[in-house]
N, C-alpha and C positions, 0 to 999 in steps of 0.2 A: 593840101593839109592832111595829116595823118589823123587818125580817128581818135587818139587819146592825148595827142602831142599839147594841146593848147587850153582844153576846156576844164573848168573847175564846177564843181557844184557847191553852191553856197546857200546858207539857211535864208529863206525868204522872211522878210520883214513886214511891218504894217504898210511900209512906203512903197512895196511892190504890189499891194492889191489891185490898184487900177490896171497895171501891166498884166497881172494874172487873169483879170476878168477879160481884158482883151485877148489873151491867148486862148483861154477856156472857149470864149464865144467864138473866134475864128476857128478852132478845131471842131465845133459843133456845127456851125453854119457852113462851113466848107462841104459837108457831107450831106446835111440834112438840108437839102435844097427844096425850093418850091413850097417851103411853110407859110401858112396863113399867117398874118400879120400878128393876130392874137396869140397864136402858138408861139412866134418869135418874142413877143413881150413876155409870154410866160417863162421861157427859157431864160431870158435875160434877167428877170427878176430872180429866179431860181438862183443863176450864177452869181449876181450881185451879194445875194444872202449867205450863199453856202462858202464862199471863199474866204471871207474872214473868218469863219468859224474852224477852217482847214489851214490856215496860214502856217502853224506850226509844223505841218507835214510837208509843206512845199519846199522844194529846193530850185534856186534859180541857176540855170546853166549859163555859164560866161566864158567868153574868150577874150583875152587881152582886156579884162575888166568892162567888156561890153556884154549887156544882158542880151542873150540870144534865144532863150527858151526857159522851159520849166518842166519840173518833174514832181509827181505827186504820188507816193506810195502810203498805203494805208493798211493795217492789219485787217485780214478777212479770213474768216473761218479758220481753216487750218494752215494759212499761208499768208499772202500778201497780194493786195490788188493794187495793179499799175494801174491807177486812176487817170493818170495823165502823163503823156510825154510829148512835149511839144517844142518844135523848133522853128525859127523865123525861117522863110523860104530860102534866103540866101546861105543857109547852113545845113540844108537838107542834102542828102544824098553824098555825104562826106564822110561817113562811117561814126559820126558822132552818136546818133542815136542806136547804132548796131553796138556801139562800145559800151554804151550805158547799160543797155538791155543785157548783154552778156555779162556784166558785173552784176547786176541784179539777179541773173540766173545761176551765177557762180556762187552766191551768197545765200541762196534761198531754195527750199526744196519744192515748194508749191507757190506758183504766181499765177494770178488770175487777171483778165483784162477784157474789155469791151473794144471791139473794133467795127467801124462801119463798113459794110459789104462792099461800098465803092471805093474804098480806099485799098487798092490792088497792092500797092507798093508795101504798105504796112502789114496786110495780110499774108504777103508771100513771105515777107521776113519772118513773122510770127510762125509760119508754118515751117519754114527752113529751121528755126531755132528750137523746134520741137513742141509747140503749143498745139493743142487739139481743141477742135469745137465742141464746145458742151451744151449751148443753148443757141438758139436763133430766134430774132424777132423780124419783123418786117425789114428792119433797116440795119441790123447790127448783129454780130456773132459775139457770144460770150465764150471765152477761150480760157484754156488752163495748161499749164505747164508743170509737169511732175516729175523732178529728177529721178525718182525710183522707178518711173515707166518709160524711160528712153528707149 
């Protein structure tokens, strides 16, 4: 499958909330391993509370009408925040995420994102595309892409 041949970005609806919750929890819990049960409950409650409030900003990634992931972009300071880019395992490493990111970077001067330090594949892609680490926490990097500083 070529990177942009089949996927579409469609506006999420309230019918997608449960799917989005499952995507968000998967993307967090895949890299935030060994969390205490109480912390997992706190994260789960946070995700279930915030996704309905962000639904207007979510896009569902579809391939042949099948929902395979999501994208969440939000305004942030002097640019946009790539709050989430999630693809089902079967659709990763096919160029879809790279194509989506490239389109975002082509249409925005400043893009920010958080990435888990353990997510080597994403981290290497972001660096390759020109993102620079701005902040570091125990588990994540906050990165910035600035088209004017390439």
